[in-house]
C-alpha positions, -999 to 999 in steps of 0.1 A, spaced: 471 -118 -340 493 -110 -311 501 -73 -308 536 -71 -298 571 -80 -307 607 -79 -298 619 -71 -330 620 -26 -326 622 -23 -355 586 -33 -362 573 -16 -332 555 18 -327 580 28 -310 602 30 -343 585 55 -362 582 83 -331 550 101 -324 545 127 -350 552 99 -377 528 76 -364 502 103 -363 506 108 -401 508 70 -405 472 70 -385 452 98 -407 468 78 -437 454 44 -425 420 65 -418 416 77 -453 384 95 -459 371 91 -428 396 115 -412 387 152 -430 411 178 -427 417 203 -401 398 224 -387 372 199 -392 396 169 -383 426 159 -367 456 183 -366 442 213 -345 434 214 -306 403 210 -310 379 199 -344 355 220 -356 318 206 -356 289 219 -375 261 231 -353 231 211 -348 199 230 -335 173 210 -348 178 178 -339 185 165 -300 224 159 -304 237 126 -285 273 112 -272 283 81 -261 319 62 -252 330 32 -251 363 17 -244 381 -18 -257 412 -34 -247 436 -66 -247 432 -92 -226 396 -81 -216 370 -71 -243 394 -94 -270 422 -119 -271 449 -127 -296 425 -150 -313 410 -120 -332 421 -102 -356 431 -63 -353 407 -56 -382 374 -73 -360 394 -55 -331 390 -21 -347 352 -28 -360 339 -41 -330 357 -6 -307 334 14 -331 302 -8 -333 300 -13 -294 297 28 -298 274 25 -327 249 0 -308 247 28 -281 233 56 -308 208 25 -320 193 23 -287 185 59 -286 173 59 -325 203 78 -334 223 84 -364 258 85 -359 281 116 -374 319 116 -361 339 103 -335 370 109 -314 391 83 -304 420 77 -276 445 50 -280 469 36 -252 496 10 -261 529 -3 -250 563 7 -269 564 -27 -281 533 -28 -299 533 -41 -335 528 -14 -362 514 -39 -387 486 -43 -358 480 -11 -352 477 -4 -388 450 -32 -391 433 -19 -362 427 16 -379 417 -4 -409 392 -24 -392 379 6 -377 383 30 -406 360 8 -428 334 4 -400 332 39 -400 328 43 -439 298 18 -437 279 38 -412 289 76 -423 313 78 -395 341 109 -393 370 101 -371 377 139 -367 404 135 -334 417 116 -305 451 112 -284 478 90 -284 495 76 -253 521 55 -242 516 27 -218 535 1 -200 515 -30 -205 477 -19 -215 467 -21 -251 435 -5 -257 414 29 -262 383 46 -259 361 60 -287 335 87 -279 309 91 -306 286 118 -316 252 115 -331 217 133 -335 178 119 -330 145 134 -343 131 114 -312 159 102 -287 144 69 -270 154 64 -237 155 38 -213 123 60 -188 94 58 -205 76 24 -200 44 21 -183 24 -10 -165 9 -34 -193 33 -25 -222 46 -50 -245 81 -64 -243 101 -69 -274 140 -79 -285 153 -80 -316 178 -107 -331 186 -135 -310 204 -140 -275 231 -162 -258 265 -176 -265 278 -146 -276 316 -154 -266 314 -177 -296 316 -156 -324 290 -124 -322 308 -106 -296 329 -96 -322 308 -103 -357 273 -84 -346 265 -55 -363 247 -26 -346 211 -28 -350 211 13 -364 186 14 -394 158 -5 -366 164 13 -341 159 49 -364 131 28 -375 119 19 -335 122 59 -327 98 70 -355 71 49 -340 50 64 -315 41 34 -296 74 29 -291 84 39 -257 115 32 -239 146 13 -258 180 -6 -244 208 -27 -260 216 -57 -248 248 -53 -237 249 -70 -198 224 -98 -201 182 -96 -201 189 -101 -163 207 -69 -161 191 -46 -185 155 -54 -185 153 -38 -149 165 -5 -160 138 -4 -182 111 -7 -156 92 16 -139 99 24 -99 81 -3 -83 74 -26 -113 84 -57 -129 88 -78 -164 69 -109 -169 86 -129 -193 75 -159 -220 102 -183 -211 94 -208 -247 92 -169 -265 129 -158 -261 150 -166 -293 180 -186 -286 210 -181 -307 227 -213 -325 256 -201 -305 233 -208 -273 231 -247 -279 270 -248 -285 279 -224 -253 254 -248 -231 272 -280 -245 304 -266 -235 297 -249 -202 273 -278 -187 251 -248 -180 213 -246 -189 201 -230 -221 183 -201 -207 213 -194 -183 232 -185 -213 203 -165 -228 197 -142 -197 231 -136 -186 258 -142 -213 258 -103 -226 273 -87 -257 243 -95 -278 238 -59 -287 202 -63 -294 179 -39 -292 152 -43 -260 123 -22 -264 89 -12 -249 57 -8 -269 21 6 -253 -2 -21 -246 -32 -5 -272 -11 -8 -301 -21 -35 -329 7 -58 -326 2 -81 -358 5 -49 -377 36 -38 -358 51 -71 -365 38 -76 -402 56 -33 -411 87 -45 -390 89 -76 -416 83 -56 -446 109 -36 -433 137 -59 -420 152 -93 -421 161 -88 -387 144 -112 -363 114 -99 -341 101 -117 -306 75 -108 -282 87 -118 -248 65 -105 -222 48 -74 -204 56 -45 -181 39 -58 -148 26 -38 -114 43 -40 -84 47 -70 -65 23 -70 -38 45 -94 -15 72 -72 -11 94 -92 -32 125 -78 -47 119 -101 -77 116 -78 -108 114 -106 -134 85 -132 -133 79 -163 -157 44 -152 -171 37 -190 -171 44 -201 -139 43 -167 -122 73 -179 -104 105 -152 -99 133 -159 -125 165 -162 -103 185 -174 -131 220 -153 -130 223 -117 -128 235 -108 -160 273 -96 -166 290 -69 -138 325 -53 -137 330 -53 -100 
């Protein structure tokens, strides 16, 4: 849905700031608590949490960058929250509340904004998130915003912790996300919590920029990763993306990004058959063993990811980067 209109009576500006804020609280419904625990004061009062590791993350979403007018405003609102939820999932976290800062031109359609908040609120209810505050600003030509999400974890998993010989696993399937998954993905919150409760899991990241960029962040200094190419879980959309682009499927699997799957390491002495059986008993989400952490390359090469079968470096792209 195109978010702008020339009809001044249908724009956010027609309401004025105060009335628009009242509308937003109505649109959010029961995921927006009353002050002082939600919107309406200078700050929101959050209950203290002394027994768990507190987590905080922030992600943005902008029109004509993260989504376009082929995406419904409800799906756009949901995606903004799900991007943050995926970050929490990567640390085994449980979400609690968030603050939302929106910027919009004055000719933004009121109905578009309403559905955006409806989509965000529906996702918030699903995952137990309260929207406790935020900010509303006018821009000249930019529509989007940032959501800061709070959560907690008993045992937060970080990107650091892997050691040589650890196994590499990934959830779900990879590649071709631009066709649909970048909108329809489901954050692996429950799976992440389960993994954080397994002592054998050493480190984890959510795949947002592709394996070629995200996997090196899990590697200990001067270490490499070995990948089993044939073990990579290829999505159905990857096949279609490859047909449309003319690129090899492997390029899409390793570089497309916005998979929002969990990539994690498991200690070498783990009973892998038992581990995967317990996973299958808990989830329908596919799980793939795709490789392992290797020692340093004595040749001095800068290649961090190699093909385990051929032992040749994998140089198919570098993943997504902003600059």
